[in-house]
Chimera marker file (.cmm) of the C-alpha trace (Angstrom):
<marker_set name="trace">
<marker id="1" x="113.714" y="96.788" z="228.074" r="1" g="1" b="0" radius="0.5"/>
<marker id="2" x="111.766" y="96.250" z="231.115" r="1" g="1" b="0" radius="0.5"/>
<marker id="3" x="108.647" y="94.241" z="231.974" r="1" g="1" b="0" radius="0.5"/>
<marker id="4" x="107.444" y="94.169" z="235.227" r="1" g="1" b="0" radius="0.5"/>
<marker id="5" x="110.304" y="92.871" z="237.467" r="1" g="1" b="0" radius="0.5"/>
<marker id="6" x="112.308" y="91.775" z="234.779" r="1" g="1" b="0" radius="0.5"/>
<marker id="7" x="115.090" y="93.725" z="232.751" r="1" g="1" b="0" radius="0.5"/>
<marker id="8" x="115.659" y="91.965" z="229.422" r="1" g="1" b="0" radius="0.5"/>
<marker id="9" x="119.313" y="92.937" z="228.441" r="1" g="1" b="0" radius="0.5"/>
<marker id="10" x="119.116" y="91.616" z="224.834" r="1" g="1" b="0" radius="0.5"/>
<marker id="11" x="117.519" y="89.418" z="222.031" r="1" g="1" b="0" radius="0.5"/>
<marker id="12" x="119.708" y="87.735" z="219.574" r="1" g="1" b="0" radius="0.5"/>
<marker id="13" x="119.381" y="85.369" z="216.764" r="1" g="1" b="0" radius="0.5"/>
<marker id="14" x="122.042" y="82.979" z="216.872" r="1" g="1" b="0" radius="0.5"/>
<marker id="15" x="124.456" y="81.455" z="219.717" r="1" g="1" b="0" radius="0.5"/>
<marker id="16" x="127.573" y="83.529" z="218.809" r="1" g="1" b="0" radius="0.5"/>
<marker id="17" x="125.942" y="86.753" z="219.442" r="1" g="1" b="0" radius="0.5"/>
<marker id="18" x="124.106" y="85.126" z="222.566" r="1" g="1" b="0" radius="0.5"/>
<marker id="19" x="127.762" y="83.958" z="223.857" r="1" g="1" b="0" radius="0.5"/>
<marker id="20" x="128.747" y="87.781" z="223.000" r="1" g="1" b="0" radius="0.5"/>
<marker id="21" x="125.753" y="89.573" z="225.008" r="1" g="1" b="0" radius="0.5"/>
<marker id="22" x="125.937" y="87.329" z="227.984" r="1" g="1" b="0" radius="0.5"/>
<marker id="23" x="129.951" y="87.952" z="228.457" r="1" g="1" b="0" radius="0.5"/>
<marker id="24" x="129.093" y="92.065" z="227.996" r="1" g="1" b="0" radius="0.5"/>
<marker id="25" x="125.907" y="91.837" z="230.257" r="1" g="1" b="0" radius="0.5"/>
<marker id="26" x="126.797" y="89.212" z="232.815" r="1" g="1" b="0" radius="0.5"/>
<marker id="27" x="122.678" y="88.597" z="232.987" r="1" g="1" b="0" radius="0.5"/>
<marker id="28" x="121.357" y="86.658" z="236.211" r="1" g="1" b="0" radius="0.5"/>
<marker id="29" x="119.202" y="84.484" z="233.525" r="1" g="1" b="0" radius="0.5"/>
<marker id="30" x="120.098" y="83.620" z="229.771" r="1" g="1" b="0" radius="0.5"/>
<marker id="31" x="116.678" y="81.872" z="228.235" r="1" g="1" b="0" radius="0.5"/>
<marker id="32" x="117.931" y="80.092" z="225.108" r="1" g="1" b="0" radius="0.5"/>
<marker id="33" x="116.536" y="77.830" z="222.289" r="1" g="1" b="0" radius="0.5"/>
<marker id="34" x="118.636" y="74.896" z="222.029" r="1" g="1" b="0" radius="0.5"/>
<marker id="35" x="117.581" y="74.948" z="218.256" r="1" g="1" b="0" radius="0.5"/>
<marker id="36" x="118.934" y="78.433" z="217.295" r="1" g="1" b="0" radius="0.5"/>
<marker id="37" x="121.801" y="78.745" z="215.009" r="1" g="1" b="0" radius="0.5"/>
<marker id="38" x="125.475" y="79.010" z="215.599" r="1" g="1" b="0" radius="0.5"/>
<marker id="39" x="127.168" y="76.506" z="217.966" r="1" g="1" b="0" radius="0.5"/>
<marker id="40" x="125.815" y="73.154" z="218.752" r="1" g="1" b="0" radius="0.5"/>
<marker id="41" x="124.119" y="72.900" z="221.903" r="1" g="1" b="0" radius="0.5"/>
<marker id="42" x="126.844" y="71.601" z="223.886" r="1" g="1" b="0" radius="0.5"/>
<marker id="43" x="128.940" y="74.341" z="222.294" r="1" g="1" b="0" radius="0.5"/>
<marker id="44" x="126.849" y="76.940" z="223.185" r="1" g="1" b="0" radius="0.5"/>
<marker id="45" x="126.230" y="75.989" z="226.389" r="1" g="1" b="0" radius="0.5"/>
<marker id="46" x="129.743" y="75.639" z="227.257" r="1" g="1" b="0" radius="0.5"/>
<marker id="47" x="130.354" y="79.037" z="225.718" r="1" g="1" b="0" radius="0.5"/>
<marker id="48" x="127.613" y="80.600" z="227.926" r="1" g="1" b="0" radius="0.5"/>
<marker id="49" x="128.973" y="79.044" z="231.153" r="1" g="1" b="0" radius="0.5"/>
<marker id="50" x="132.465" y="80.629" z="230.338" r="1" g="1" b="0" radius="0.5"/>
<marker id="51" x="130.966" y="83.960" z="229.408" r="1" g="1" b="0" radius="0.5"/>
<marker id="52" x="128.461" y="84.570" z="232.142" r="1" g="1" b="0" radius="0.5"/>
<marker id="53" x="129.476" y="82.034" z="235.091" r="1" g="1" b="0" radius="0.5"/>
<marker id="54" x="126.896" y="83.225" z="237.453" r="1" g="1" b="0" radius="0.5"/>
<marker id="55" x="124.017" y="83.187" z="235.065" r="1" g="1" b="0" radius="0.5"/>
<marker id="56" x="121.057" y="80.616" z="235.273" r="1" g="1" b="0" radius="0.5"/>
<marker id="57" x="120.926" y="78.882" z="231.908" r="1" g="1" b="0" radius="0.5"/>
<marker id="58" x="117.423" y="78.127" z="231.144" r="1" g="1" b="0" radius="0.5"/>
<marker id="59" x="116.986" y="76.044" z="227.693" r="1" g="1" b="0" radius="0.5"/>
<marker id="60" x="113.498" y="76.407" z="225.671" r="1" g="1" b="0" radius="0.5"/>
<marker id="61" x="113.406" y="73.922" z="223.426" r="1" g="1" b="0" radius="0.5"/>
<marker id="62" x="111.091" y="70.963" z="221.862" r="1" g="1" b="0" radius="0.5"/>
<marker id="63" x="113.991" y="68.495" z="222.583" r="1" g="1" b="0" radius="0.5"/>
<marker id="64" x="114.853" y="66.963" z="225.615" r="1" g="1" b="0" radius="0.5"/>
<marker id="65" x="118.538" y="68.708" z="226.648" r="1" g="1" b="0" radius="0.5"/>
<marker id="66" x="119.881" y="65.136" z="227.475" r="1" g="1" b="0" radius="0.5"/>
<marker id="67" x="119.422" y="64.445" z="223.923" r="1" g="1" b="0" radius="0.5"/>
<marker id="68" x="120.919" y="67.170" z="222.415" r="1" g="1" b="0" radius="0.5"/>
<marker id="69" x="123.557" y="69.122" z="225.099" r="1" g="1" b="0" radius="0.5"/>
<marker id="70" x="125.862" y="66.095" z="225.686" r="1" g="1" b="0" radius="0.5"/>
<marker id="71" x="128.290" y="66.631" z="228.417" r="1" g="1" b="0" radius="0.5"/>
<marker id="72" x="126.831" y="70.407" z="229.209" r="1" g="1" b="0" radius="0.5"/>
<marker id="73" x="123.416" y="69.360" z="230.359" r="1" g="1" b="0" radius="0.5"/>
<marker id="74" x="124.776" y="69.535" z="233.671" r="1" g="1" b="0" radius="0.5"/>
<marker id="75" x="124.954" y="73.224" z="233.096" r="1" g="1" b="0" radius="0.5"/>
<marker id="76" x="121.035" y="73.552" z="232.760" r="1" g="1" b="0" radius="0.5"/>
<marker id="77" x="119.567" y="75.021" z="235.482" r="1" g="1" b="0" radius="0.5"/>
<marker id="78" x="115.978" y="74.921" z="234.266" r="1" g="1" b="0" radius="0.5"/>
<marker id="79" x="114.789" y="73.051" z="231.053" r="1" g="1" b="0" radius="0.5"/>
<marker id="80" x="111.079" y="74.231" z="229.669" r="1" g="1" b="0" radius="0.5"/>
<marker id="81" x="109.610" y="72.316" z="226.898" r="1" g="1" b="0" radius="0.5"/>
<marker id="82" x="108.063" y="74.452" z="224.144" r="1" g="1" b="0" radius="0.5"/>
<marker id="83" x="104.523" y="72.927" z="225.249" r="1" g="1" b="0" radius="0.5"/>
<marker id="84" x="104.930" y="74.882" z="228.532" r="1" g="1" b="0" radius="0.5"/>
<marker id="85" x="102.145" y="77.348" z="229.407" r="1" g="1" b="0" radius="0.5"/>
<marker id="86" x="104.384" y="80.750" z="229.089" r="1" g="1" b="0" radius="0.5"/>
<marker id="87" x="102.994" y="82.218" z="232.303" r="1" g="1" b="0" radius="0.5"/>
<marker id="88" x="104.353" y="79.139" z="234.242" r="1" g="1" b="0" radius="0.5"/>
<marker id="89" x="107.786" y="79.254" z="232.692" r="1" g="1" b="0" radius="0.5"/>
<marker id="90" x="107.974" y="83.004" z="233.306" r="1" g="1" b="0" radius="0.5"/>
<marker id="91" x="107.464" y="82.255" z="237.181" r="1" g="1" b="0" radius="0.5"/>
<marker id="92" x="110.175" y="79.666" z="236.989" r="1" g="1" b="0" radius="0.5"/>
<marker id="93" x="112.455" y="82.093" z="235.296" r="1" g="1" b="0" radius="0.5"/>
<marker id="94" x="111.859" y="84.699" z="237.714" r="1" g="1" b="0" radius="0.5"/>
<marker id="95" x="112.575" y="82.290" z="240.566" r="1" g="1" b="0" radius="0.5"/>
<marker id="96" x="115.874" y="81.960" z="239.052" r="1" g="1" b="0" radius="0.5"/>
<marker id="97" x="116.409" y="85.404" z="238.723" r="1" g="1" b="0" radius="0.5"/>
<marker id="98" x="115.665" y="85.662" z="242.551" r="1" g="1" b="0" radius="0.5"/>
<marker id="99" x="118.166" y="83.354" z="243.677" r="1" g="1" b="0" radius="0.5"/>
<marker id="100" x="121.856" y="84.202" z="245.165" r="1" g="1" b="0" radius="0.5"/>
<marker id="101" x="124.250" y="84.156" z="242.750" r="1" g="1" b="0" radius="0.5"/>
<marker id="102" x="127.200" y="82.313" z="242.689" r="1" g="1" b="0" radius="0.5"/>
<link id1="1" id2="2" r="1" g="1" b="0" radius="0.2"/>
<link id1="2" id2="3" r="1" g="1" b="0" radius="0.2"/>
<link id1="3" id2="4" r="1" g="1" b="0" radius="0.2"/>
<link id1="4" id2="5" r="1" g="1" b="0" radius="0.2"/>
<link id1="5" id2="6" r="1" g="1" b="0" radius="0.2"/>
<link id1="6" id2="7" r="1" g="1" b="0" radius="0.2"/>
<link id1="7" id2="8" r="1" g="1" b="0" radius="0.2"/>
<link id1="8" id2="9" r="1" g="1" b="0" radius="0.2"/>
<link id1="9" id2="10" r="1" g="1" b="0" radius="0.2"/>
<link id1="10" id2="11" r="1" g="1" b="0" radius="0.2"/>
<link id1="11" id2="12" r="1" g="1" b="0" radius="0.2"/>
<link id1="12" id2="13" r="1" g="1" b="0" radius="0.2"/>
<link id1="13" id2="14" r="1" g="1" b="0" radius="0.2"/>
<link id1="14" id2="15" r="1" g="1" b="0" radius="0.2"/>
<link id1="15" id2="16" r="1" g="1" b="0" radius="0.2"/>
<link id1="16" id2="17" r="1" g="1" b="0" radius="0.2"/>
<link id1="17" id2="18" r="1" g="1" b="0" radius="0.2"/>
<link id1="18" id2="19" r="1" g="1" b="0" radius="0.2"/>
<link id1="19" id2="20" r="1" g="1" b="0" radius="0.2"/>
<link id1="20" id2="21" r="1" g="1" b="0" radius="0.2"/>
<link id1="21" id2="22" r="1" g="1" b="0" radius="0.2"/>
<link id1="22" id2="23" r="1" g="1" b="0" radius="0.2"/>
<link id1="23" id2="24" r="1" g="1" b="0" radius="0.2"/>
<link id1="24" id2="25" r="1" g="1" b="0" radius="0.2"/>
<link id1="25" id2="26" r="1" g="1" b="0" radius="0.2"/>
<link id1="26" id2="27" r="1" g="1" b="0" radius="0.2"/>
<link id1="27" id2="28" r="1" g="1" b="0" radius="0.2"/>
<link id1="28" id2="29" r="1" g="1" b="0" radius="0.2"/>
<link id1="29" id2="30" r="1" g="1" b="0" radius="0.2"/>
<link id1="30" id2="31" r="1" g="1" b="0" radius="0.2"/>
<link id1="31" id2="32" r="1" g="1" b="0" radius="0.2"/>
<link id1="32" id2="33" r="1" g="1" b="0" radius="0.2"/>
<link id1="33" id2="34" r="1" g="1" b="0" radius="0.2"/>
<link id1="34" id2="35" r="1" g="1" b="0" radius="0.2"/>
<link id1="35" id2="36" r="1" g="1" b="0" radius="0.2"/>
<link id1="36" id2="37" r="1" g="1" b="0" radius="0.2"/>
<link id1="37" id2="38" r="1" g="1" b="0" radius="0.2"/>
<link id1="38" id2="39" r="1" g="1" b="0" radius="0.2"/>
<link id1="39" id2="40" r="1" g="1" b="0" radius="0.2"/>
<link id1="40" id2="41" r="1" g="1" b="0" radius="0.2"/>
<link id1="41" id2="42" r="1" g="1" b="0" radius="0.2"/>
<link id1="42" id2="43" r="1" g="1" b="0" radius="0.2"/>
<link id1="43" id2="44" r="1" g="1" b="0" radius="0.2"/>
<link id1="44" id2="45" r="1" g="1" b="0" radius="0.2"/>
<link id1="45" id2="46" r="1" g="1" b="0" radius="0.2"/>
<link id1="46" id2="47" r="1" g="1" b="0" radius="0.2"/>
<link id1="47" id2="48" r="1" g="1" b="0" radius="0.2"/>
<link id1="48" id2="49" r="1" g="1" b="0" radius="0.2"/>
<link id1="49" id2="50" r="1" g="1" b="0" radius="0.2"/>
<link id1="50" id2="51" r="1" g="1" b="0" radius="0.2"/>
<link id1="51" id2="52" r="1" g="1" b="0" radius="0.2"/>
<link id1="52" id2="53" r="1" g="1" b="0" radius="0.2"/>
<link id1="53" id2="54" r="1" g="1" b="0" radius="0.2"/>
<link id1="54" id2="55" r="1" g="1" b="0" radius="0.2"/>
<link id1="55" id2="56" r="1" g="1" b="0" radius="0.2"/>
<link id1="56" id2="57" r="1" g="1" b="0" radius="0.2"/>
<link id1="57" id2="58" r="1" g="1" b="0" radius="0.2"/>
<link id1="58" id2="59" r="1" g="1" b="0" radius="0.2"/>
<link id1="59" id2="60" r="1" g="1" b="0" radius="0.2"/>
<link id1="60" id2="61" r="1" g="1" b="0" radius="0.2"/>
<link id1="61" id2="62" r="1" g="1" b="0" radius="0.2"/>
<link id1="62" id2="63" r="1" g="1" b="0" radius="0.2"/>
<link id1="63" id2="64" r="1" g="1" b="0" radius="0.2"/>
<link id1="64" id2="65" r="1" g="1" b="0" radius="0.2"/>
<link id1="65" id2="66" r="1" g="1" b="0" radius="0.2"/>
<link id1="66" id2="67" r="1" g="1" b="0" radius="0.2"/>
<link id1="67" id2="68" r="1" g="1" b="0" radius="0.2"/>
<link id1="68" id2="69" r="1" g="1" b="0" radius="0.2"/>
<link id1="69" id2="70" r="1" g="1" b="0" radius="0.2"/>
<link id1="70" id2="71" r="1" g="1" b="0" radius="0.2"/>
<link id1="71" id2="72" r="1" g="1" b="0" radius="0.2"/>
<link id1="72" id2="73" r="1" g="1" b="0" radius="0.2"/>
<link id1="73" id2="74" r="1" g="1" b="0" radius="0.2"/>
<link id1="74" id2="75" r="1" g="1" b="0" radius="0.2"/>
<link id1="75" id2="76" r="1" g="1" b="0" radius="0.2"/>
<link id1="76" id2="77" r="1" g="1" b="0" radius="0.2"/>
<link id1="77" id2="78" r="1" g="1" b="0" radius="0.2"/>
<link id1="78" id2="79" r="1" g="1" b="0" radius="0.2"/>
<link id1="79" id2="80" r="1" g="1" b="0" radius="0.2"/>
<link id1="80" id2="81" r="1" g="1" b="0" radius="0.2"/>
<link id1="81" id2="82" r="1" g="1" b="0" radius="0.2"/>
<link id1="82" id2="83" r="1" g="1" b="0" radius="0.2"/>
<link id1="83" id2="84" r="1" g="1" b="0" radius="0.2"/>
<link id1="84" id2="85" r="1" g="1" b="0" radius="0.2"/>
<link id1="85" id2="86" r="1" g="1" b="0" radius="0.2"/>
<link id1="86" id2="87" r="1" g="1" b="0" radius="0.2"/>
<link id1="87" id2="88" r="1" g="1" b="0" radius="0.2"/>
<link id1="88" id2="89" r="1" g="1" b="0" radius="0.2"/>
<link id1="89" id2="90" r="1" g="1" b="0" radius="0.2"/>
<link id1="90" id2="91" r="1" g="1" b="0" radius="0.2"/>
<link id1="91" id2="92" r="1" g="1" b="0" radius="0.2"/>
<link id1="92" id2="93" r="1" g="1" b="0" radius="0.2"/>
<link id1="93" id2="94" r="1" g="1" b="0" radius="0.2"/>
<link id1="94" id2="95" r="1" g="1" b="0" radius="0.2"/>
<link id1="95" id2="96" r="1" g="1" b="0" radius="0.2"/>
<link id1="96" id2="97" r="1" g="1" b="0" radius="0.2"/>
<link id1="97" id2="98" r="1" g="1" b="0" radius="0.2"/>
<link id1="98" id2="99" r="1" g="1" b="0" radius="0.2"/>
<link id1="99" id2="100" r="1" g="1" b="0" radius="0.2"/>
<link id1="100" id2="101" r="1" g="1" b="0" radius="0.2"/>
<link id1="101" id2="102" r="1" g="1" b="0" radius="0.2"/>
</marker_set>
C-alpha cells in the first residue's frame, strides 16, 4: 500500500508475523507496538534485528522502552509514545526512512 511517499509493505497482529514479514520484505523502517502479542519486547526486537538488519526499528508504546526491552533497548532507533501527535510521529518515521541504510 502506498501513502504519499511511504509504502506500507505489511501490517500484522503479532510479533512472530512481524519478524517473518520483516525477513521477507527487508523494510527501511519497522514500526511496532511493544505490547503486541507474541514474543516479549526484548525477544521481538532481537528477532527483528536479525530478520532485517538494515531496518530502523521504531517502537510505538505507552511503556518506556528501557522498562520493557531489556538489553535490546539499543536496537530502537526511535521511540514514539502513544500520546504523540500522529503527524509528528509520521514525520519522524519518514526521516528515518530517508536515511542511508547500513
